[in-house]
Every structure is written in C-alpha cells, then in structure tokens.
C-alpha positions, 0 to 999 in steps of 0.5 A: 230918111225920106225927108233927106231924100226929098231935100237932097233932090231939091238941092239937085235943082239948084246946083248951076246957073242957066247960061244957055236958052234954046228956043225949038221952031221951024225956020220960015215965014209959012212956020213963023206963028204956028204951034210947034213954032211955040219955042221961038215965039216965046225967045222973041218975046224973051229978047223984045223984054231983054232988048237982045238983038238977034243975028245969024251966026253961021257957027251955031247954024242959028239965030243968037242973041246976048242979053242980061237976066237981073245981072246974070248973062244968059245966051239965046239961040233959035236954031236955023235948021229944021226941027228935026235937026234941032241938035246940030245947032245945039251941040255947036253952040254947047261944045264951043262954050264948054256948056253941061247940059244942065246949064241949058233950058229948052223951051218947046211945045208940048201936046200932053198940055192944054194951051196957057199951060206951061211945066218946068222939068229936067232930064226925061224922054223926048215923048215924041218930040223930034227936036228934043229927040235930037238935041238928046242925041247931039248932047249924048245927054238927056239931062237938060231943063224943059221949059214945056209949053202946053198947045193941047192936042188936035181935035179927032180926025185930025193929024198931030203933024198938021195941027202943030204945023198950023196956027193957033186959035185967037183963045189959044193964042191968048192963053199962050200969051199969058204962058209966055208973060208968066214964064219971063216973070220967072225967068229970073229964078230959072236962071239963077238955078232955082229951079225946085221954086220955079217947079212948085209954082208952075207945076202945083 
C-alpha cells in the first residue's frame, strides 16, 4: 500500500508539460543584479541560451519571450511590476492563455538555501516571499511549480530587506551561475513534465 501511494505521488509529477516559465524580480537598473532578482537573472540566461528576444507586452505588464526547449514551445515572462505585485502580471498571462497552475514554473530567490543550491517543489505556501504571495492570490491556487534559487541568509545584524536588495559577493555570484547552469541542463525534463526525475536530482 505504501509503495502504491509513492508511485501515485510520483506519477502526479508527470501530468502536464510546463508552458510558462516566470522569473521573479524587481524592474529597474538599481535592482538588476541583486539577490532578489535571481529569477530575472536566470530567465535572462535561459532566454540567451534559447536565442529568445524579449519584448515589452502591455497585455501582461511585463517582458515576454517565446522559445523552444527541445521541441516544446515555452513562454517566458518577467513581470514589469514590483516583486510584491508579481501576481498581477502572472494572472493576466495565465487567464489570456487559459493555463492551469501546474503548467507554470516560477523561478525565485530562496533565503533558506545557501548560494548555489537549487530545489524544485510543487505547491506549498509562500514562506514570506512577497512575489509568491501575490501570485497565489491572483491565481487562487498554490498548485504551481517553484524553482528555488538559494541566496542564503543575511549575516547577523543585517536586515533581510537590505540583504536581498543588495548584490551578491563575487563568490556567491559564481555559485549562483553554477545553479543557473545546472537548472538549464534540466530544463528539458522540467518542460516535458518529468518533475519527479528533476526533484530526485536536485533535492537529493
């Protein structure tokens, strides 16, 4: 019975393909290479690898691109709103294309993991992340995938807000780039819906 439940749970992670990849961050040059913009930075790297071109799309209040991962077409979105209003942009594109929550992958910074660590999960709460909080509100669902890019926690005495809105150190940046490379290498499996394999690889 336990094995049956495990197999059922594993199969639930391969039900739908990912059609939309959202990177979270704050717009504006002053925020470009801050820790909180890990989602934006990853999507920029992914768009470059896929030879995508960003365009400003007023329909979705953000920067939009389309490309192919293997033979599957995917949409990329960087909300043009500030982080705590990310759901406005995500909600608009989801309604326009009539996407299900489990066809969405949201890439964001994660305080609970050290730089260089990346994890994949589905559903759950927002754990204080304002971007996730607003997406949950606008979708009316927590049932989307999250690719969590570790940025670590601030040193003692430094406020979290100041930490996430400042640039990573040179060593942290190298570790973050390594996490980006690893994630891009697994993107084909994620887009194909083989989440259980990716989770086994990243979450081990």
